[in-house]
BALUM-603111 format. One record per residue (C-alpha): residue in one letter; z, x, y. Coordinates in steps of 0.02 Angstrom, whole numbers, plus 50000, padded with zeros to 5 digits. Layout:
<atoms>
("A"; (Z; X; Y)) ...
</atoms>
This chain:
<atoms>
("X"; (50001; 49999; 50000)) ("X"; (49950; 50078; 50166)) ("X"; (50082; 50083; 50300)) ("X"; (50081; 50009; 50471)) ("X"; (50202; 50031; 50616)) ("X"; (50303; 49881; 50559)) ("X"; (50355; 49954; 50390)) ("X"; (50354; 50143; 50418)) ("X"; (50502; 50262; 50431)) ("X"; (50465; 50431; 50509)) ("X"; (50569; 50580; 50452)) ("X"; (50574; 50769; 50442)) ("X"; (50622; 50850; 50277)) ("X"; (50665; 51020; 50208)) ("X"; (50603; 51109; 50055)) ("X"; (50736; 51238; 50014)) ("X"; (50716; 51362; 49871)) ("X"; (50850; 51475; 49796)) ("X"; (50820; 51650; 49728)) ("X"; (50773; 51574; 49559)) ("X"; (50636; 51469; 49638)) ("X"; (50731; 51305; 49613)) ("X"; (50717; 51168; 49742)) ("X"; (50868; 51088; 49825)) ("X"; (50876; 50899; 49814)) ("X"; (51018; 50786; 49871)) ("X"; (51089; 50618; 49825)) ("X"; (51157; 50500; 49957)) ("X"; (51317; 50405; 49929)) ("X"; (51281; 50239; 49841)) ("X"; (51114; 50297; 49772)) ("X"; (51058; 50376; 49608)) ("X"; (50891; 50438; 49679)) ("X"; (50867; 50623; 49726)) ("X"; (50780; 50659; 49890)) ("X"; (50743; 50803; 50007)) ("X"; (50872; 50844; 50139)) ("X"; (50822; 50789; 50313)) ("X"; (50816; 50633; 50417)) ("X"; (50750; 50534; 50564)) ("X"; (50715; 50621; 50730)) ("X"; (50811; 50571; 50885)) ("X"; (50717; 50534; 51047)) ("X"; (50631; 50690; 51112)) ("X"; (50679; 50797; 50962)) ("X"; (50551; 50918; 50890)) ("X"; (50530; 50925; 50701)) ("X"; (50625; 51089; 50687)) ("X"; (50765; 51026; 50801)) ("X"; (50780; 50873; 50691)) ("X"; (50787; 50982; 50538)) ("X"; (50919; 51097; 50614)) ("X"; (51031; 50947; 50658)) ("X"; (51008; 50862; 50489)) ("X"; (51037; 51018; 50383)) ("X"; (51195; 51053; 50481)) ("X"; (51256; 50873; 50463)) ("X"; (51208; 50851; 50279)) ("X"; (51237; 51024; 50204)) ("X"; (51330; 51128; 50335)) ("X"; (51190; 51259; 50348)) ("X"; (51068; 51325; 50475)) ("X"; (50897; 51399; 50443)) ("X"; (50790; 51541; 50502)) ("X"; (50662; 51459; 50618)) ("X"; (50545; 51608; 50606)) ("X"; (50532; 51578; 50419)) ("X"; (50489; 51393; 50434)) ("X"; (50323; 51349; 50353)) ("X"; (50251; 51176; 50374)) ("X"; (50199; 51109; 50203)) ("X"; (50123; 50949; 50268)) ("X"; (50147; 50766; 50306)) ("X"; (50175; 50653; 50157)) ("X"; (50197; 50466; 50134)) ("X"; (50258; 50354; 49991)) ("X"; (50374; 50206; 49958)) ("X"; (50548; 50220; 50030)) ("X"; (50685; 50220; 49898)) ("X"; (50831; 50164; 50006)) ("X"; (50741; 50030; 50114)) ("X"; (50654; 49900; 50007)) ("X"; (50481; 49853; 50069)) ("X"; (50469; 50005; 50182)) ("X"; (50368; 50166; 50172)) ("X"; (50425; 50337; 50223)) ("X"; (50318; 50470; 50307)) ("X"; (50393; 50642; 50318)) ("X"; (50343; 50807; 50392)) ("X"; (50406; 50937; 50267)) ("X"; (50453; 51115; 50310)) ("X"; (50492; 51255; 50188)) ("X"; (50642; 51347; 50263)) ("X"; (50760; 51489; 50220)) ("X"; (50937; 51426; 50248)) ("X"; (51081; 51522; 50326)) ("X"; (51245; 51487; 50242)) ("X"; (51299; 51407; 50079)) ("X"; (51253; 51224; 50065)) ("X"; (51382; 51095; 50018)) ("X"; (51368; 50905; 50023)) ("X"; (51432; 50831; 50186)) ("X"; (51417; 50669; 50283)) ("X"; (51317; 50539; 50182)) ("X"; (51270; 50665; 50048)) ("X"; (51367; 50642; 49886)) ("X"; (51289; 50780; 49779)) ("X"; (51160; 50917; 49782)) ("X"; (51056; 50985; 49641)) ("X"; (50946; 51139; 49615)) ("X"; (50795; 51077; 49517)) ("X"; (50678; 51185; 49412)) ("X"; (50504; 51140; 49476)) ("X"; (50420; 51177; 49311)) ("X"; (50537; 51063; 49211)) ("X"; (50587; 50914; 49316)) ("X"; (50661; 50826; 49165)) ("X"; (50740; 50654; 49178)) ("X"; (50807; 50673; 49356)) ("X"; (50783; 50514; 49459)) ("X"; (50677; 50597; 49594)) ("X"; (50605; 50493; 49738)) ("X"; (50417; 50465; 49728)) ("X"; (50393; 50554; 49896)) ("X"; (50470; 50713; 49823)) ("X"; (50400; 50699; 49647)) ("X"; (50221; 50653; 49690)) ("X"; (50196; 50747; 49855)) ("X"; (50326; 50874; 49909)) ("X"; (50355; 50958; 49742)) ("X"; (50168; 50984; 49711)) ("X"; (50154; 51055; 49888)) ("X"; (50295; 51176; 49853)) ("X"; (50217; 51228; 49687)) ("X"; (50049; 51257; 49775)) ("X"; (50138; 51363; 49907)) ("X"; (50225; 51465; 49770)) ("X"; (50059; 51496; 49682)) ("X"; (49974; 51548; 49843)) ("X"; (50121; 51666; 49885)) ("X"; (50107; 51746; 49714)) ("X"; (49918; 51779; 49731)) 
</atoms>
């Protein structure tokens, strides 16, 4: 279903990899679905400013802005807002600090991208962001 302005949520999200190449996903309180960290921009906020605020609020970390790589803009069904779609601008970032769940985040998981297994991962991450991260990893290795 294509989106229109009446059913579209705009966000900025982070793709964070650890030294083992695993991707960080989070679970909000009251949900079983794993999503990328990030959130909605406030008025006048740039994508990287939104990401800096959200990563601090959700995980207590900063990131190296000079390392930020835009992976793309992706859209799929929203998992927390029935009948809505979510469009996110995703950035691969190197975090500063040790992440820990804060605010509305109940848990965080490091996911092996080559063996996603039975994790309940949001369609936006599973179908769009994870393939983009894998493509970035392959290009970086070439």
